[in-house]
C-alpha positions in Angstrom: 92.7 27.2 -44.6 95.1 27.8 -47.7 93.6 31.4 -47.6 95.3 32.1 -44.0 98.6 30.8 -44.2 99.3 32.6 -40.5 96.5 30.3 -38.8 97.9 27.4 -41.3 101.1 27.7 -39.9 100.3 28.0 -36.7 98.1 25.1 -36.7 100.7 22.7 -38.2 103.2 23.7 -35.5 100.3 23.1 -32.8 99.4 19.4 -34.6 103.4 18.5 -35.0 104.4 19.9 -31.7 105.2 17.5 -28.9 105.7 20.2 -26.5 101.9 21.2 -26.5 100.6 17.4 -26.9 102.7 14.5 -25.2 104.5 16.6 -23.2 101.8 18.7 -21.5 100.1 15.3 -20.5 103.9 13.7 -19.0 103.6 17.2 -17.1 100.6 16.0 -15.8 101.1 12.7 -14.4 104.3 13.8 -13.2 102.1 16.6 -11.2 99.9 13.9 -10.1 102.8 11.8 -8.7 103.9 14.2 -6.5 100.9 15.8 -5.2 99.8 15.0 -2.0 97.0 12.7 -2.0 93.8 13.4 -0.2 91.9 10.3 -1.4 92.0 6.9 -0.4 96.1 7.0 -0.6 96.2 4.7 -4.2 96.8 7.8 -6.4 100.1 5.9 -7.4 98.8 2.9 -7.8 96.5 4.3 -10.3 99.3 6.4 -11.7 100.8 2.9 -13.0 98.0 2.0 -14.2 97.4 4.3 -16.4 101.0 4.0 -17.6 99.8 0.7 -18.3 96.6 1.6 -20.2 98.7 4.1 -22.2 100.9 1.4 -23.8 98.0 -0.8 -24.1 95.8 2.4 -26.4 98.5 3.0 -28.6 99.3 -0.9 -29.5 95.5 -1.2 -29.9 95.3 1.8 -32.0 98.0 0.2 -34.5 96.6 -3.2 -34.5 93.0 -1.6 -35.3 94.1 0.6 -38.3 96.0 -2.7 -40.0 93.8 -5.0 -39.4 90.3 -2.7 -40.3 90.0 -1.8 -44.0 92.3 1.0 -45.0 91.0 3.7 -45.0 92.9 7.2 -46.9 93.1 10.7 -44.5 91.1 13.1 -45.8 93.9 15.4 -47.3 94.7 12.5 -49.5 91.4 11.9 -50.7 90.4 13.7 -53.8 86.8 12.8 -53.1 87.2 15.0 -50.1 89.7 17.9 -51.1 89.3 17.8 -54.7 92.6 16.6 -55.0 95.1 14.9 -52.8 97.2 16.9 -50.6 100.9 15.7 -51.3 101.8 14.1 -47.7 104.8 11.8 -46.5 104.6 8.0 -47.1 104.4 8.1 -43.1 101.0 8.9 -43.2 100.3 7.4 -46.9 101.5 4.1 -45.3 98.9 4.9 -42.1 95.2 4.4 -42.4 92.9 7.5 -41.0 90.6 5.3 -38.8 90.7 5.2 -35.8 93.1 8.1 -34.4 95.8 7.1 -32.5 96.1 10.3 -30.9 92.6 10.3 -29.9 92.7 6.9 -28.6 96.2 7.6 -26.4 95.4 11.3 -25.3 91.9 10.7 -24.0 92.7 7.2 -22.4 95.1 9.6 -20.7 92.9 12.3 -19.4 90.5 9.4 -18.2 92.9 7.9 -16.5 93.6 11.4 -14.6 90.1 12.3 -14.3 89.5 8.6 -12.4 92.5 10.0 -9.9 91.3 13.9 -9.8 88.4 15.4 -11.7 89.5 18.7 -12.1 92.9 17.6 -13.5 91.0 14.9 -15.8 88.7 17.6 -17.1 91.8 19.8 -18.0 92.9 16.8 -19.4 90.3 16.2 -21.7 89.7 20.0 -23.1 93.6 19.5 -23.6 92.8 16.3 -25.4 90.0 17.7 -27.7 91.4 21.4 -28.3 95.0 21.2 -28.6 95.2 17.6 -30.1 92.6 16.3 -31.7 90.9 19.4 -33.5 94.4 21.0 -35.1 94.3 17.3 -36.6 90.7 17.5 -38.0 91.2 21.1 -39.5 94.6 19.9 -41.1 92.6 16.9 -42.8 94.7 14.2 -41.0 91.6 12.5 -39.9 87.9 12.6 -40.1 85.5 13.3 -37.7 84.7 9.9 -36.9 88.4 8.5 -36.8 88.3 11.0 -33.9 85.3 10.6 -32.0 85.6 6.0 -32.4 89.5 6.7 -31.2 87.8 8.9 -28.2 85.5 6.5 -27.0 88.4 3.4 -27.2 89.8 5.7 -24.9 87.6 6.3 -22.7 86.6 3.0 -22.2 90.2 1.3 -22.3 90.7 3.6 -19.0 87.8 2.5 -17.5 88.0 -1.0 -17.8 91.8 -0.8 -16.8 92.7 1.5 -14.4 90.4 0.2 -11.7 91.5 -3.4 -12.4 95.3 -2.8 -12.8 95.6 -0.6 -9.7 93.8 -3.3 -7.9 96.1 -5.9 -8.8 98.9 -3.7 -8.1 97.9 -3.0 -4.6 97.2 -6.3 -3.8 100.1 -8.3 -5.2 103.1 -5.6 -5.5 104.8 -4.3 -2.9 105.9 -0.6 -5.0 108.2 0.3 -1.9 110.3 -2.6 -2.4 112.0 -1.3 -5.4 114.4 1.0 -4.7 113.9 5.2 -6.9 116.6 4.3 -8.9 114.9 1.9 -10.7 111.5 3.2 -10.8 112.3 6.7 -11.7 114.4 5.6 -14.7 111.8 3.4 -16.2 108.8 6.4 -15.2 110.8 8.9 -17.1 111.4 6.4 -20.0 107.5 5.9 -20.4 106.4 9.1 -19.9 109.0 10.1 -22.7 107.9 8.0 -24.8 104.1 9.3 -24.5 105.4 12.4 -24.8 106.4 12.0 -28.0 103.8 9.6 -29.0 106.0 6.3 -29.1 107.3 7.6 -32.2 110.5 6.1 -31.8 109.2 2.7 -30.9 107.2 2.8 -33.6 109.5 3.3 -36.2 111.9 0.7 -34.8 108.6 -1.4 -35.0 108.1 -0.1 -38.3 111.8 -1.6 -39.7 111.3 -4.6 -37.7 107.9 -5.4 -39.2 109.7 -4.2 -43.1 112.7 -7.0 -42.6 110.3 -9.7 -41.5 108.4 -9.2 -44.3 111.3 -9.4 -46.3 113.2 -12.4 -44.8 109.7 -14.3 -45.0 
């Protein structure tokens, strides 16, 4: 990639720009939220379930990355690239396996697919080509990191979205909550996955450091 600086710069921009990653998924979410339902009328329950699954997916991704044996990023592994490429401590401290990007975006894509096949296929293409491929090309993940993450994301949505949506339909009347409470909450969650929960994860890292110092 170093032989093609323009391509390398473009891929870096894509890999780091929330506008072409999480924001796209947030737009898809709101499109489906307001799009007239032609099916069983449960699409909003399923979208609530997609939000829940997204939070579970990013949490599980962090737990697995911290619990499994540490795996350095390809670009930081001299055995892969000949000499480690300098990267910031954010990536140095985070294990490569599994890809939390793959977990979250494939969980989202699968959830969208369960609501609309056409939209879901578009989300799958976005997750593979726009989100995961640049990270593979930049040496931020091995292919196996992405495949494992994608498999986890898909399985989580297949298991949780139907289950959680049925629980919501059976036990909660969504119309009882006023819009001025519902929509700010939805905005916060969709904003969070539009930014890959970066702010929350950074505060979590600070809290983890403080706890270690105290203990």
